[in-house]
C-alpha positions as a printed Julia matrix, in Angstrom:
318×3 Matrix{Float64}:
  6.41  15.7   -30.61
  8.7   15.45  -27.6
  7.58  17.73  -24.78
 10.17  20.33  -23.71
 11.63  19.93  -20.25
 10.31  22.35  -17.67
 12.73  24.79  -16.08
 14.05  24.58  -12.53
 14.01  28.09  -11.07
 16.16  28.63   -8.0
 16.17  31.58   -5.6
 19.2   32.17   -3.37
 18.51  35.12   -1.03
 21.92  35.0     0.68
 24.47  33.92   -1.96
 28.22  33.78   -1.44
 31.53  33.57   -3.21
 32.58  30.04   -2.27
 36.3   29.52   -1.67
 37.44  25.89   -1.37
 40.93  25.18   -0.03
 42.39  21.66   -0.12
 44.83  20.97    2.7
 46.93  17.84    3.19
 46.16  17.58    6.9
 45.04  20.3     9.32
 46.78  20.94   12.63
 44.88  23.39   14.87
 46.99  26.42   15.7
 49.58  25.67   13.0
 50.39  27.45    9.75
 49.46  25.65    6.52
 50.69  26.25    2.98
 47.87  25.8     0.42
 47.33  26.19   -3.3
 45.05  28.92   -4.61
 41.43  28.13   -3.76
 38.72  27.18   -6.19
 36.46  30.25   -6.3
 32.85  29.93   -7.39
 29.56  31.78   -7.23
 27.79  29.82   -4.54
 24.97  29.58   -2.09
 22.58  26.66   -1.85
 20.27  27.67   -4.69
 23.22  28.32   -7.0
 24.55  24.84   -6.21
 21.15  23.36   -7.06
 21.1   25.17  -10.39
 24.66  24.11  -11.22
 23.96  20.43  -10.66
 20.74  20.46  -12.68
 22.48  22.41  -15.45
 25.42  19.97  -15.45
 23.02  17.14  -16.25
 21.32  19.02  -19.07
 18.18  20.31  -17.38
 16.97  23.86  -18.07
 17.49  26.19  -15.12
 17.32  29.83  -14.11
 19.19  30.96  -10.99
 18.04  34.16   -9.26
 20.11  35.93   -6.6
 21.1   39.38   -5.33
 24.69  40.48   -5.91
 26.66  43.51   -4.77
 30.04  45.04   -4.02
 33.51  43.84   -5.0
 32.75  40.25   -4.08
 29.49  40.57   -5.97
 31.37  41.53   -9.12
 33.56  38.45   -8.7
 30.41  36.41   -8.08
 28.77  37.73  -11.26
 31.86  37.2   -13.41
 32.29  33.58  -12.36
 28.62  32.82  -12.82
 28.71  34.31  -16.3
 31.69  32.18  -17.26
 30.02  29.06  -15.85
 27.27  29.14  -18.44
 24.53  28.6   -15.85
 21.48  30.68  -16.9
 20.9   33.32  -14.26
 19.54  36.72  -13.38
 21.25  38.79  -10.71
 19.56  41.61   -8.82
 22.02  44.46   -8.1
 22.16  45.42   -4.42
 24.24  47.83   -2.36
 25.36  45.25    0.21
 28.6   43.34   -0.28
 28.08  39.72   -1.27
 29.41  37.48    1.48
 32.09  34.8     1.25
 32.12  31.18    2.37
 35.33  29.23    3.03
 35.61  25.45    2.93
 38.79  23.78    4.24
 38.97  20.27    2.81
 41.39  18.04    4.71
 42.54  15.55    2.07
 44.26  13.41    4.72
 41.67  13.3     7.47
 38.72  13.29    5.08
 36.97  16.1     6.97
 35.69  19.44    5.67
 35.37  22.57    7.82
 33.14  25.38    6.56
 33.19  29.03    7.6
 30.17  31.03    6.42
 29.94  34.79    6.67
 26.51  35.91    7.85
 25.61  38.2     4.98
 24.51  41.85    4.95
 20.98  43.29    5.09
 19.22  44.25    1.87
 17.05  47.32    1.4
 13.24  46.91    1.15
 13.37  48.01   -2.49
 15.95  45.28   -3.18
 13.74  42.6    -1.66
 10.93  43.9    -3.85
 13.19  43.68   -6.92
 14.07  40.06   -6.07
 10.38  39.19   -5.68
  9.61  40.88   -9.0
 12.33  38.8   -10.67
 10.7   35.63   -9.31
  7.3   36.71  -10.69
  8.87  37.38  -14.08
 10.56  33.97  -14.08
  7.27  32.23  -13.32
  5.44  34.01  -16.14
  4.68  31.73  -19.07
  4.72  27.96  -19.45
  8.41  27.14  -19.06
  8.65  26.98  -15.26
  8.37  23.51  -13.74
  9.39  24.01  -10.11
 10.47  26.85   -7.82
 13.3   26.19   -5.36
 14.12  28.5    -2.47
 17.4   27.58   -0.8
 19.71  28.74    1.92
 19.87  31.08    4.86
 18.36  34.54    4.96
 20.51  37.63    5.59
 19.77  39.78    8.64
 16.6   41.81    8.32
 15.05  39.6     5.66
 11.24  39.53    5.44
  9.94  36.88    7.84
  7.57  35.59    5.18
 10.19  35.31    2.42
  9.94  31.54    1.97
  6.16  31.35    2.49
  5.83  34.04   -0.19
  7.87  31.88   -2.59
  5.56  28.94   -1.89
  2.51  31.08   -2.64
  4.04  32.42   -5.86
  4.82  28.89   -7.04
  1.32  27.65   -6.27
 -0.23  30.68   -7.96
  1.76  29.66  -11.06
  0.56  26.07  -10.73
  3.95  24.55   -9.98
  5.46  22.83   -6.91
  7.61  24.66   -4.37
 10.77  23.21   -2.8
 12.38  24.89    0.21
 15.74  24.05    1.78
 16.53  26.28    4.72
 17.0   26.11    8.49
 15.49  27.47   11.67
 12.1   29.2    11.69
 12.11  29.28    7.88
 11.4   25.54    7.78
  8.36  25.94   10.01
  7.09  28.91    8.01
  7.51  27.07    4.7
  5.67  24.04    6.08
  2.76  26.21    7.2
  2.64  27.72    3.71
  2.17  24.25    2.22
  5.58  23.65    0.63
  5.5   20.62   -1.64
  8.93  19.44   -0.48
 11.16  20.45    2.41
 14.79  19.3     2.51
 16.46  19.76    5.91
 19.31  17.65    7.22
 18.81  15.72   10.45
 20.35  18.44   12.65
 18.33  21.24   11.05
 15.12  19.26   11.35
 15.53  18.51   15.06
 16.69  22.03   15.88
 13.82  23.71   14.03
 11.11  21.53   15.56
 12.59  21.01   19.03
 11.94  17.28   18.72
 14.36  14.45   19.53
 13.07  11.97   16.92
 13.43  12.47   13.16
 10.14  10.68   12.57
  8.23  12.86   15.02
  9.94  16.02   13.73
  9.19  15.26   10.07
  5.58  14.37   10.88
  5.23  17.69   12.68
  6.21  19.54    9.47
  3.69  17.47    7.52
  1.0   18.21   10.1
  1.72  21.9     9.6
  1.13  21.6     5.86
  4.24  20.25    4.08
  3.55  17.52    1.52
  6.94  15.76    1.55
  9.98  15.98    3.81
 13.34  14.65    2.63
 15.91  14.37    5.41
 19.65  13.96    4.89
 20.74  11.66    7.72
 24.5   11.31    7.24
 25.7    7.71    7.14
 22.07   6.56    7.27
 21.5    8.05    3.83
 18.26   9.89    3.18
 14.74   9.52    4.56
 11.46  10.47    2.88
  8.24  11.25    4.73
  5.03  11.86    2.78
  1.64  13.21    3.85
 -0.2   10.31    2.16
  1.89   7.64    3.94
  1.41   8.32    7.65
  2.39   4.81    8.77
  6.11   5.12    8.15
  8.82   6.43    5.85
 11.19   5.37    3.09
 14.93   5.07    3.62
 17.67   4.98    0.98
 21.37   4.45    1.67
 24.52   3.03    0.17
 25.96  -0.2     1.58
 28.92   1.82    2.88
 29.23   5.6     3.4
 31.41   7.48    0.93
 34.45   9.5     1.95
 34.95  12.88    0.35
 33.7   16.44    0.48
 30.11  16.63    1.76
 29.83  20.34    0.92
 26.9   20.68   -1.44
 25.71  17.09   -1.07
 22.34  18.24    0.25
 22.05  20.75   -2.59
 22.6   17.97   -5.13
 19.77  16.06   -3.47
 17.53  19.11   -3.8
 18.51  19.38   -7.47
 17.47  15.77   -8.04
 14.12  16.25   -6.32
 13.48  19.51   -8.19
 14.3   17.98  -11.57
 11.94  15.11  -10.79
  9.11  17.38   -9.71
  9.61  19.6   -12.77
  9.22  16.49  -14.93
  5.96  15.6   -13.2
  7.35  12.71  -11.12
  5.29  12.25   -7.98
  6.42   8.77   -6.87
  8.27   9.4    -3.61
 10.6    6.35   -3.72
 11.71   7.4    -7.21
 12.46  10.93   -6.03
 14.23   9.57   -2.94
 16.45   7.22   -4.95
 17.55   9.95   -7.33
 18.1   12.48   -4.53
 20.19  10.03   -2.51
 22.3    9.04   -5.52
 22.96  12.62   -6.63
 23.78  13.61   -3.05
 26.27  10.74   -2.77
 27.78  11.61   -6.15
 28.4   15.17   -4.94
 30.56  13.86   -2.09
 33.01  12.5    -4.69
 33.63  15.95   -6.17
 36.1   18.58   -4.9
 33.56  21.4    -4.53
 29.86  22.09   -4.23
 27.68  22.46   -7.3
 28.73  19.38   -9.25
 28.3   15.62   -9.08
 30.33  12.65  -10.2
 29.39  10.84  -13.44
 29.0    7.78  -11.22
 25.6    8.97   -9.98
 23.72   6.32  -12.01
 25.97   3.54  -10.69
 25.46   4.79   -7.15
 21.7    4.72   -7.64
 21.91   1.06   -8.64
 23.74   0.3    -5.37
 21.17   1.93   -3.1
 19.36  -0.05   -0.45
 15.76   1.2    -0.43
 13.41   0.17    2.37
 10.1    1.09    3.96
 10.15   1.52    7.73
  6.91   1.4     9.68
  6.4    3.65   12.67
  3.9    3.62   15.49
């Protein structure tokens, strides 16, 4: 009998209504006429769930939602078909605006900060995570995105502990002190980009910075490195790291590319894949395929072709 696929559970503590505008050239200080934006329920964890769901993997997306924007957020998510559970909160759900310059090939993103949640609302979100982990269907727990002001300092470490208590791996994609805290909690995979990694650790070398997270307790660190593709550092391979990149960088909308990489890694871990080069190849290909799409939370059908084009190498370090 074929074994059922394990579910990817995502937690997005600071979700947003994502508005994507496409502009045929942006002139600073000028007025621009644009078509109506694409509006979607977003946030990094929601993007992860969307991509995994698009490719037929079972998911459950958890997030708080409140206010007028929260109602819009909930309605779009319901129509999307992505399995989810929203925790009602008093705070207004924030908005995120992406301006995609279709001429210059650049994307500018404006993220609202988000509003504080009440202690009881944080408790309700944690209870929803515990409920989602109950039983045998959960395969991996993903915590993604920024935290709103006043969030518990141990939010991401608590997710790691809950995942491990349930016997499944924990993936965390966040920035700032949250990366350090998740590493100390023993996250199975961290997914910063190169800027986030250097800023969080205070290091000037990606290798040194990633190794610092592993020394703190992280098992694997995947790093999005722009045109250089993606790098993978693993606790059992201290002598170097793997690199995966396309022969030439793709032009398009990078919004959500990192989230697609997280989705690939999460799907692999949920399926019991532990080979780091395999996870890296899939994550790099899905990330690249996301660049070809107009908005975050989806990837191009060319993801398999892109994976075949990848240049994978092992780089030794001192």
